[in-house]
C-alpha positions in Angstrom: 0.0 0.0 0.0 3.0 2.3 0.7 4.0 1.9 -3.0 0.6 3.2 -4.1 1.0 6.3 -1.9 4.5 7.0 -3.0 3.8 7.0 -6.8 1.3 9.9 -6.6 3.7 11.8 -4.4 6.5 11.4 -7.0 4.2 12.7 -9.7 3.1 15.6 -7.7 6.9 16.6 -7.0 7.8 16.2 -10.8 4.8 18.4 -11.8 5.8 21.0 -9.3 9.4 20.9 -10.7 8.3 21.3 -14.3 6.0 24.2 -13.3 9.0 26.0 -11.7 11.2 25.4 -14.7 8.7 26.9 -17.1 7.9 30.0 -14.9 9.5 33.4 -15.6 12.8 33.7 -13.7 12.7 35.7 -10.5 13.5 39.4 -11.1 16.4 40.8 -9.1 16.3 44.3 -7.8 18.4 46.7 -9.8 21.9 47.4 -8.6 22.0 51.0 -7.5 25.1 53.0 -8.2 27.1 53.9 -5.1 26.3 57.3 -3.7 28.4 59.9 -5.7 28.8 57.6 -8.7 27.0 57.6 -12.0 26.1 54.5 -13.9 28.5 53.6 -16.8 27.0 54.7 -20.2 28.3 53.8 -23.7 28.1 56.8 -26.0 28.2 55.9 -29.7 30.8 57.9 -31.7 29.7 60.8 -33.7 29.8 60.2 -37.5 29.9 63.5 -39.6 27.2 63.8 -42.2 28.5 63.4 -45.8 28.9 66.6 -47.7 26.0 67.5 -50.1 26.2 66.5 -53.6 26.9 69.4 -56.0 26.1 68.9 -59.7 27.9 71.1 -62.3 25.6 73.2 -64.5 26.5 72.2 -68.1 25.3 75.6 -69.3 28.0 77.5 -67.3 31.6 77.6 -68.1 33.9 76.0 -65.4 35.9 78.4 -63.3 39.2 79.5 -64.8 40.5 81.9 -67.4 38.1 82.9 -70.2 38.3 80.7 -73.4 39.3 82.0 -76.8 36.4 82.7 -79.0 36.8 81.7 -82.7 35.1 84.1 -85.2 32.4 82.7 -87.5 33.5 81.8 -91.0 31.9 84.0 -93.6 29.7 82.5 -96.4 31.9 84.3 -99.0 35.3 82.5 -99.3 36.8 85.7 -100.4 35.1 88.1 -97.9 37.1 91.2 -97.2 40.0 90.2 -94.7 43.4 91.7 -94.1 46.3 89.5 -95.2 48.7 89.1 -92.4 51.7 86.7 -92.0 52.2 85.8 -88.3 55.1 83.2 -88.4 56.1 79.8 -89.7 55.1 76.1 -89.3 57.4 73.0 -89.6 56.2 69.4 -89.8 59.4 67.4 -90.2 57.6 64.1 -90.7 56.3 65.3 -94.1 59.1 67.7 -94.9 57.0 70.9 -94.5 58.3 74.3 -93.6 55.9 77.1 -94.5 54.9 80.6 -93.6 51.6 80.9 -91.7 48.9 83.6 -92.0 46.0 84.9 -89.9 42.5 84.6 -91.3 39.6 82.3 -92.2 39.1 83.3 -95.8 40.9 82.2 -99.0 42.6 85.6 -99.0 45.0 84.1 -96.5 44.6 80.3 -96.9 45.6 80.6 -100.6 49.0 81.9 -99.3 49.6 79.2 -96.8 48.3 77.5 -93.7 46.2 80.1 -91.9 45.2 80.6 -88.2 41.5 80.6 -87.4 41.1 84.0 -86.0 39.9 84.0 -82.4 41.2 80.5 -81.7 44.1 80.2 -79.3 47.5 81.2 -80.7 50.2 78.5 -80.8 51.5 77.9 -77.3 48.6 79.5 -75.5 45.7 77.9 -73.6 43.0 76.5 -75.9 42.7 74.9 -79.3 44.9 76.5 -82.0 43.3 75.9 -85.3 44.9 76.0 -88.8 43.5 75.5 -92.3 45.5 74.7 -95.4 45.1 73.5 -99.0 46.0 69.9 -100.3 45.8 70.3 -104.1 46.1 73.9 -104.9 48.5 76.8 -104.6 51.4 75.6 -102.5 49.4 72.5 -101.2 51.1 72.7 -97.8 48.7 70.1 -96.2 48.7 67.5 -99.1 50.3 64.9 -97.0 48.8 65.6 -93.5 46.9 62.2 -93.8 50.4 60.6 -93.3 50.9 62.1 -89.9 50.8 59.6 -87.0 50.6 60.0 -83.2 53.9 61.4 -81.9 54.8 63.4 -85.0 55.9 67.0 -84.2 54.3 70.1 -85.5 56.4 73.3 -84.7 55.1 76.8 -84.8 57.2 80.0 -84.5 54.9 83.0 -83.9 56.3 86.5 -82.8 59.6 84.9 -81.8 58.1 82.2 -79.6 58.6 78.5 -80.6 55.9 76.0 -79.7 56.2 72.3 -80.3 53.0 70.2 -80.6 52.7 66.4 -80.8 50.1 64.7 -83.0 47.5 62.6 -81.0 45.1 61.4 -83.8 43.1 62.2 -86.8 39.5 62.0 -88.1 37.3 62.9 -91.1 34.4 65.3 -90.6 31.9 67.2 -92.8 32.5 70.7 -94.2 30.1 72.2 -91.7 31.5 70.6 -88.6 32.8 73.8 -87.1 33.1 72.1 -83.6 36.6 71.1 -84.5 37.5 74.6 -83.5 35.8 74.3 -80.1 38.0 75.7 -77.2 38.9 74.1 -73.9 41.3 75.0 -71.0 43.7 72.3 -72.4 46.7 73.2 -74.7 45.7 71.5 -78.0 45.7 72.2 -81.7 43.9 71.2 -84.9 44.9 71.2 -88.6 42.3 70.6 -91.3 42.0 70.5 -95.0 39.7 69.4 -97.7 39.3 65.6 -98.3 39.8 63.6 -100.4 42.4 65.4 -102.4 40.9 67.5 -105.1 37.4 67.3 -103.4 35.5 69.5 -100.9 33.2 66.8 -99.8 34.8 66.2 -96.5 37.6 67.6 -94.1 40.6 65.7 -92.9 41.4 66.7 -89.3 44.7 66.2 -87.3 44.5 66.6 -83.6 47.6 67.6 -81.5 48.7 68.7 -78.0 51.3 71.0 -76.7 54.4 68.9 -76.0 56.1 71.3 -73.6 56.2 74.9 -72.5 56.6 77.4 -75.3 60.0 79.1 -75.5 61.9 81.8 -77.4 62.9 80.7 -80.9 66.7 80.3 -81.3 
């Protein structure tokens, strides 16, 4: 009979043990800081806010010196224009050494490679632009299609010698005046009618200043 009494007792004890295990743990009273002391607090580091994003306005020129402004080319190839020699040009790779002129009409271009008025002068910031013939008059630019990157183009203007280096070439249409666009870089452009004997296209040679301009020897 004792065994029958002991079994319910064991079951009751087990049930009480399970109830205790499943109940919420007893809460302990918070530990108070000692008088005169503050509880320890962790302060996260301060992260500076990123700077605001500023977008450049494409309609506004970037800061810097004002860019040269090439003049418009007149419709009349022989529009009145003063004839003015400004120096010489040398291109050793094609055996060229020629006087150069200032102007955008055939009044000057018929005499030799001519500087597009308003574009940068050789050695100055911007794009110095020259036009020349390939099949008429002295045909100074007849062989400019043979120039390759690295070839030198040397200008002497008002006693200052500037050496440029060819960077590439391209063929454009006769109305593509953007080849004379100016930037703050020191670059240059030669152009002439293409193919030889035709005015259908323009052959363009691009170049960059190879070093600081200096006085001619």
